[in-house]
N, C-alpha and C positions, 0 to 999 in steps of 0.2 A: 776536515779543515774548513770547509765551507760553512758548516754549522757554527763553528766557533766565531768566525767573522760576522755571521748574521747576528749572533747573540750579542757581541760587542756593539754592533751598530744599534741594535735595539736598546741596549742599556744607555748608550750615549744620548740617544734621542729622548728617552724618558727622563733622564736626570738633568738634561738641559733646562727643563721646566723648574726643577728644584732650585736652581741657582738664583732665580729671580724672586723666589718666594721665601727666602730665609730672612726673617725679620727679628728685631729686638724691640721690646717695649720697656718703659721705665716707670718706676714709682718711687716715692720718697718715704722715709721713716725719720721722724724728728724727735729730738729731746726738747723739752720745754723747761723754762725756769723763770722765776719772777724775782725782781729786785726793786727796791725803792730808789727813786732818783729825785734830785732837787729840781725845782722848776727850771725850765729852759727849753731848748730846741729838741724835739724828738724826731728821729728819722727812722725809717723802716729799712729792712735789709731783705734781700731775696736769696733763697736757696736755689741757685741756678746751676744745673748740671748739663753740660753739652755732650752730645753724642756725634761722632764723626766716623763714617764707614771707611775702613782702611783702604780698600782698593779703588773706590770711586770718589772719595772726598766729600760725599753728601753729608750735610750736617743738619741737626735739629736740637732743640732743647729737649730735656727728658719729659717735660710736661708742657702742653700747649697752653695758649692764652686762656682758653675756656676751662682749664683745669684737667682736661683729659690727658691720658698717657699718649705720648708721641710714639709713632712707629717708624723705624728706620730699616730700609731694605738693604741687606748685605749681598754683595756679589762676589763670591769666592773666585779667585783667579785660577786659570788652568782648565784643562779638559778632563772631565770625570769619566772613567771607564770601569769595568768590573775589576775589583781588586786594587783600585787606585783611590787617591784622595785629592781634594782641592781645598784651598785655604783662604780664609778671610778673617775679618775681625772688626772691632769697634774700639775707638779711643774715647774714653770717658774723662771729661775735664771738670774739675770743681771750680765753677765760675762764680761762686757766691761773692756778694759785695758786703757781707757782714763784717763788722769790725772785730779785731782780735783774732785769736786762734779759732779756726773753723774747719776741723778735719772731717773727712768722710770715709766710709768704706763702701765699696760697691760689690753687690752680690749678683752673680749670674745664676739664674735658676736652671733646672733641668729642661732640656729642649723637648718640645712636643712635635712629633712627626706624624702628620695626619694625612691619610689618603684623600684624594679629591675624586668625587664621583664614583665611589665604590671600588677603587683600584686596590692593588696589593703591593705597590712599590714600597710603601713605608717600611715593611718588614725587612727590606734589603738595604736600607739607608741607615747609617749611624752618624752621630755627631759627637766629637770630643772637643775639649777646650783646655786652655791654659791661660794664666795671667802672665803678662809680659811687661817689660820696661819700655819697649819701643815697638812700633808697628812692623819694623823689619823682621822681628822674631816670628811674625805670623806666616812667613813664607818658608820657615824651616820645619821639618817633619818631627823634630824631637820635642819631648815634654808634654805631649797631649795625653789626656786621660778622660774617662767618662766623668760627668758631673754628678756628684753624690746628691742624695735627697736634701742635704743641708745647703747645697749650692756651692759655687766656687767663689770665694771671697777674695777681693783684691787686698794688696797691702794698703796701709793708710794713705789717703790722698789729701795732701795739704791744700789750702786755698791757693788757687792759681795753678795747681799741679794736675797731672793726668795719670791715668793707668790704662792698660790695654788688655782687652780680652781677645784672644785668638781662637778661631774655630776651624775644625777639620771636619769636612763632610766626606764620608766614604761610602762606596758602593760595594756590596758583597760580590765575590766571584761567582756566587751561586744564583745571581739574578737571572731569572728565565726570560726567554724571548716574549712571554706573555705580558711583560710590564711595558712593552713598547707603547708609546703614546700616553702613558699614565702620568699623573702628576701628584706631588705631595706638597703640603704646606709645612714648613719648618719654622717654629717660632720659639722664642724664649724671653723671659722677663728679666730685666735688670732692676735692682733695687738700690737706691742711694740712701745710706743711713748716716745721719749726723753722729759723730763721736763727741765725747765731752769736749767743750771748747775752752776749757781752762787748764793751765799747766798742772795744777795740783789734783786734777781728777774731779769727779762729780761729788 
C-alpha cells in the first residue's frame, strides 16, 4: 500500500509541470482573388483570429504584430494522477473586419509531447481533443479522441463567431516513480483557413 501512495505522489509532482507547458500556436492559410474596381476609396481588411484560454481567460491574436505565430499557454483544471485526466481548451474567434461573407475553418494539429532534459515522462502522457460549441463542454469527459494526422477540423466559423477546442491530458496508470521531478513540453499548432467568401462558391 505504501508503494502505491509513493507512486501517485511522484506522478502528481511530475505532471504538475506539464500543466504550465501546454501551449497552442497559430498560423493562417488564405484564399486570394482579384477583381477590378472603379476609382474610389480603397480600404484594407485584416484576417484577425483571437485565441482565449478556457480556464484562465488569457487572450492573444493568432499572429503577433511582427508576423510571428503567437503562443498561448493552457492550464488544464483539476489534479492529474495516474489513470486520471485534466481538461482545458481554447476558444478561437473569427475577428476579421473584411466586408461580406468571410468564413474560416480552424484545424488543431497533432500534439507534440517532448521530454525536458532527457526524461521519460512523455511516454506516459497522452492528449485527446474534441471540438465543441461552448467552453463548458471542456469540463465533461465525453467525446474526446486522439487527433488524426489530418488534424481536428472545426465546423465553419462565421465572421464574429467562435469555435472551441477542448483538450484532455491523461497520465497512464503505469507511470513509474522514476518520472518524479521530470517535465514535458506539450504543444500543438492551430491553423486558421479562410473558406470561400462568396455564397456561390469559388
